[in-house]
Every structure is written in structure tokens, then in C-alpha cells.
MDAnalysis code that builds the backbone (N, CA, C; Angstrom):
import MDAnalysis as mda
import numpy as np

u = mda.Universe.empty(261, n_residues=87, atom_resindex=np.repeat(np.arange(87), 3), trajectory=True)
u.add_TopologyAttr("name", ["N", "CA", "C"] * 87)
u.add_TopologyAttr("resid", np.arange(1, 88))
u.add_TopologyAttr("resname", ["MET", "THR", "PRO", "ALA", "ASP", "SER", "ILE", "ASP", "PHE", "ALA", "ARG", "SER", "SER", "ILE", "TYR", "VAL", "LEU", "LEU", "GLU", "ILE", "ILE", "THR", "PRO", "ALA", "MET", "LEU", "THR", "ALA", "LEU", "VAL", "VAL", "GLY", "LEU", "GLY", "ILE", "GLY", "LEU", "LEU", "GLN", "ALA", "LEU", "THR", "GLN", "ILE", "GLN", "GLU", "MET", "THR", "LEU", "VAL", "PHE", "VAL", "PRO", "LYS", "ILE", "ILE", "ALA", "ILE", "PHE", "VAL", "VAL", "LEU", "LEU", "ILE", "ALA", "LEU", "PRO", "PHE", "ALA", "GLY", "ALA", "ALA", "MET", "SER", "GLY", "LEU", "MET", "ASN", "ASP", "ILE", "ALA", "GLN", "ARG", "ILE", "ALA", "ALA", "TYR"])
u.atoms.positions = np.array([
    [-9.030, 28.349, 5.264],
    [-7.891, 27.552, 4.960],
    [-7.011, 28.088, 3.904],
    [-5.820, 28.264, 4.079],
    [-4.959, 28.918, 3.167],
    [-4.463, 27.896, 2.167],
    [-3.943, 28.358, 1.007],
    [-3.403, 27.372, 0.002],
    [-2.268, 26.567, 0.641],
    [-1.451, 27.106, 1.440],
    [-0.343, 26.312, 2.062],
    [-0.972, 25.220, 2.961],
    [-2.034, 25.484, 3.682],
    [-2.661, 24.482, 4.471],
    [-3.215, 23.294, 3.591],
    [-3.745, 23.669, 2.442],
    [-4.313, 22.639, 1.533],
    [-3.211, 21.820, 0.970],
    [-2.084, 22.400, 0.640],
    [-0.931, 21.656, 0.112],
    [-0.400, 20.730, 1.214],
    [-0.277, 21.220, 2.457],
    [0.226, 20.424, 3.503],
    [-0.754, 19.281, 3.850],
    [-1.983, 19.452, 3.787],
    [-3.003, 18.392, 3.984],
    [-2.871, 17.327, 2.861],
    [-2.772, 17.758, 1.639],
    [-2.568, 16.871, 0.457],
    [-1.320, 16.085, 0.556],
    [-0.228, 16.774, 1.014],
    [1.050, 16.027, 1.158],
    [0.995, 15.008, 2.255],
    [0.358, 15.294, 3.434],
    [0.232, 14.305, 4.434],
    [-0.680, 13.167, 4.062],
    [-1.752, 13.430, 3.276],
    [-2.572, 12.410, 2.784],
    [-1.869, 11.458, 1.932],
    [-1.049, 11.986, 0.919],
    [-0.316, 11.184, -0.012],
    [0.758, 10.366, 0.732],
    [1.357, 10.879, 1.823],
    [2.301, 10.196, 2.544],
    [1.639, 8.957, 3.309],
    [0.543, 9.194, 3.833],
    [-0.204, 8.119, 4.487],
    [-0.530, 7.020, 3.517],
    [-1.020, 7.429, 2.318],
    [-1.305, 6.452, 1.240],
    [-0.157, 5.649, 0.925],
    [1.069, 6.285, 0.712],
    [2.261, 5.578, 0.412],
    [2.659, 4.576, 1.535],
    [2.499, 5.030, 2.821],
    [2.756, 4.109, 3.929],
    [1.901, 2.863, 3.917],
    [0.690, 3.152, 3.616],
    [-0.311, 1.973, 3.652],
    [-0.137, 1.022, 2.506],
    [0.219, 1.507, 1.333],
    [0.268, 0.588, 0.160],
    [1.618, 0.019, -0.085],
    [2.715, 0.555, 0.536],
    [4.015, 0.060, 0.354],
    [4.213, -1.438, 0.555],
    [3.681, -2.024, 1.722],
    [3.967, -3.428, 1.974],
    [3.334, -4.367, 0.752],
    [2.094, -3.994, 0.346],
    [1.465, -4.746, -0.697],
    [2.190, -4.663, -2.012],
    [2.681, -3.468, -2.337],
    [3.362, -3.326, -3.643],
    [4.735, -4.024, -3.609],
    [5.438, -3.963, -2.501],
    [6.719, -4.608, -2.421],
    [6.502, -6.233, -2.473],
    [5.414, -6.622, -1.821],
    [5.110, -8.099, -1.902],
    [4.782, -8.523, -3.351],
    [3.983, -7.696, -4.093],
    [3.758, -7.982, -5.488],
    [5.019, -8.028, -6.328],
    [5.880, -7.071, -6.070],
    [7.142, -6.989, -6.701],
    [8.015, -8.294, -6.470],
    [8.147, -8.572, -5.311],
    [9.006, -9.845, -4.885],
    [8.377, -11.050, -5.509],
    [7.072, -11.314, -5.257],
    [6.420, -12.518, -5.738],
    [6.454, -12.490, -7.325],
    [6.292, -11.400, -7.958],
    [6.266, -11.323, -9.409],
    [7.707, -11.719, -9.895],
    [8.708, -11.140, -9.269],
    [10.043, -11.524, -9.758],
    [10.313, -13.009, -9.476],
    [9.967, -13.447, -8.374],
    [10.190, -14.964, -8.057],
    [9.443, -15.816, -9.048],
    [8.221, -15.560, -9.332],
    [7.483, -16.335, -10.276],
    [8.095, -16.122, -11.772],
    [8.508, -14.945, -12.021],
    [9.190, -14.722, -13.322],
    [10.459, -15.495, -13.503],
    [11.171, -15.549, -12.428],
    [12.427, -16.301, -12.414],
    [12.143, -17.805, -12.528],
    [11.190, -18.258, -11.873],
    [10.720, -19.664, -11.917],
    [10.276, -20.034, -13.326],
    [9.580, -19.090, -13.947],
    [9.072, -19.350, -15.380],
    [10.246, -19.347, -16.281],
    [11.177, -18.433, -16.152],
    [12.387, -18.425, -16.989],
    [13.269, -19.616, -16.879],
    [13.372, -20.184, -15.634],
    [14.262, -21.344, -15.446],
    [13.570, -22.600, -15.960],
    [12.294, -22.728, -15.787],
    [11.557, -24.000, -16.204],
    [10.917, -23.817, -17.584],
    [10.889, -22.676, -18.103],
    [10.208, -22.369, -19.456],
    [8.829, -22.731, -19.425],
    [8.127, -22.598, -18.300],
    [6.621, -22.729, -18.160],
    [6.115, -21.382, -18.463],
    [5.376, -21.127, -19.456],
    [4.927, -19.820, -19.830],
    [3.336, -19.787, -19.626],
    [2.913, -20.271, -18.475],
    [1.441, -20.169, -18.150],
    [1.142, -18.778, -17.539],
    [0.227, -18.072, -18.150],
    [-0.078, -16.741, -17.745],
    [-0.744, -16.718, -16.427],
    [-1.592, -17.690, -16.122],
    [-2.289, -17.644, -14.791],
    [-1.396, -17.970, -13.624],
    [-0.241, -18.551, -13.883],
    [0.684, -18.893, -12.777],
    [1.141, -17.701, -11.901],
    [1.191, -16.544, -12.591],
    [1.621, -15.353, -11.896],
    [0.547, -14.748, -10.990],
    [-0.706, -14.825, -11.418],
    [-1.787, -14.121, -10.761],
    [-2.173, -14.772, -9.402],
    [-2.322, -16.060, -9.316],
    [-2.814, -16.664, -8.125],
    [-1.898, -16.503, -6.931],
    [-0.629, -16.850, -7.071],
    [0.290, -16.651, -5.933],
    [0.425, -15.180, -5.503],
    [0.399, -14.323, -6.491],
    [0.574, -12.848, -6.163],
    [-0.658, -12.323, -5.462],
    [-1.788, -12.754, -5.811],
    [-3.124, -12.355, -5.133],
    [-3.113, -12.866, -3.859],
    [-2.728, -14.113, -3.603],
    [-2.761, -14.728, -2.248],
    [-1.733, -14.020, -1.296],
    [-0.535, -13.747, -1.804],
    [0.578, -13.090, -1.052],
    [0.141, -11.665, -0.692],
    [-0.464, -10.948, -1.668],
    [-0.865, -9.566, -1.271],
    [-2.015, -9.583, -0.285],
    [-2.911, -10.543, -0.409],
    [-3.990, -10.614, 0.567],
    [-3.477, -10.897, 1.989],
    [-2.496, -11.809, 2.071],
    [-1.910, -12.142, 3.409],
    [-1.224, -10.917, 3.968],
    [-0.475, -10.237, 3.188],
    [0.250, -9.024, 3.634],
    [-0.732, -7.923, 4.060],
    [-1.791, -7.786, 3.350],
    [-2.764, -6.736, 3.680],
    [-3.484, -7.141, 5.013],
    [-3.707, -8.373, 5.219],
    [-4.305, -8.823, 6.569],
    [-3.261, -8.507, 7.717],
    [-2.008, -8.819, 7.458],
    [-0.962, -8.591, 8.410],
    [-0.790, -7.084, 8.748],
    [-0.830, -6.282, 7.683],
    [-0.614, -4.820, 7.875],
    [-1.894, -4.065, 8.122],
    [-2.998, -4.767, 8.319],
    [-4.277, -4.011, 8.632],
    [-4.168, -3.132, 9.853],
    [-3.656, -3.637, 10.970],
    [-3.610, -2.777, 12.130],
    [-2.735, -1.506, 11.864],
    [-1.630, -1.673, 11.247],
    [-0.788, -0.543, 10.903],
    [-1.546, 0.446, 9.979],
    [-2.238, -0.010, 9.011],
    [-2.921, 0.830, 8.102],
    [-4.032, 1.607, 8.812],
    [-4.843, 0.821, 9.736],
    [-5.807, 1.543, 10.519],
    [-5.250, 2.555, 11.409],
    [-4.120, 2.332, 12.049],
    [-3.506, 3.351, 12.900],
    [-3.030, 4.579, 12.111],
    [-2.492, 4.354, 10.910],
    [-2.038, 5.452, 10.105],
    [-3.283, 6.267, 9.673],
    [-4.379, 5.676, 9.203],
    [-5.538, 6.428, 8.825],
    [-6.113, 7.088, 10.021],
    [-6.183, 6.491, 11.203],
    [-6.749, 7.142, 12.388],
    [-5.833, 8.317, 12.759],
    [-4.620, 8.301, 12.595],
    [-3.734, 9.368, 12.930],
    [-3.989, 10.517, 11.995],
    [-4.248, 10.195, 10.659],
    [-4.518, 11.222, 9.702],
    [-5.832, 11.951, 9.990],
    [-6.893, 11.138, 10.333],
    [-8.159, 11.638, 10.675],
    [-8.129, 12.519, 11.937],
    [-7.293, 12.094, 12.982],
    [-7.235, 12.940, 14.128],
    [-6.524, 14.308, 13.766],
    [-5.556, 14.253, 12.911],
    [-4.905, 15.565, 12.417],
    [-5.861, 16.366, 11.689],
    [-6.696, 15.782, 10.779],
    [-7.797, 16.532, 10.100],
    [-8.803, 17.129, 11.056],
    [-9.204, 16.380, 12.004],
    [-10.117, 16.919, 13.024],
    [-9.566, 18.007, 13.797],
    [-8.265, 17.942, 14.202],
    [-7.679, 19.030, 14.966],
    [-7.543, 20.288, 14.033],
    [-7.203, 20.111, 12.807],
    [-7.143, 21.247, 11.926],
    [-8.524, 21.966, 11.736],
    [-9.576, 21.136, 11.736],
    [-10.872, 21.719, 11.476],
    [-11.316, 22.454, 12.771],
    [-11.013, 21.826, 13.900],
    [-11.346, 22.471, 15.175],
    [-10.551, 23.726, 15.430],
    [-9.393, 23.819, 14.865],
    [-8.583, 25.060, 15.071],
    [-9.118, 26.234, 14.368],
    [-9.879, 25.982, 13.349],
    [-10.486, 27.239, 12.536],
    [-11.756, 27.609, 13.109],
])
């Protein structure tokens, strides 16, 4: 395996990682901003108010995105297996 192949493999792995984690991170961002706005408007400064809705929202999004994540990881594994078989 050449250094260019290693870099290409790392790049594709990072791309798949970003594809898988993006829905959860965007959900955390949106829920965090919503809760922060609610806290600023009502002046309720409870620290635990942020965590429970964010955890529930991320869990739901991960359950919804699970088939997509599995397909993305399966595609990466097939690509890895084809590269191994080619050598």
C-alpha cells in the first residue's frame, strides 16, 4: 500500500465519519440554541434543563439515522475489502 492509498483511505474514513455524525451534531446545535433562547427569555438558569432535551433529541435522531449510518459504514467496509482484495 502506497502512502497515497493510505491518505485516500483516511480521507474516505473521515468523510464517512462526518456523514454519520452530522445529523446528531446539528440536532444538538438546534436544541441547544432553542433551550438557550428559552432560558434567556424566561431567565430560568437551570443547568440540567439543557441536557435532558438535548440527550433525548440526539437519541431520537440517532435512531432515525441508524439505517443511513449502517449503509455508509457498510459501503466503506466494502471499499476496504475491495482494496485488500486488489493487492
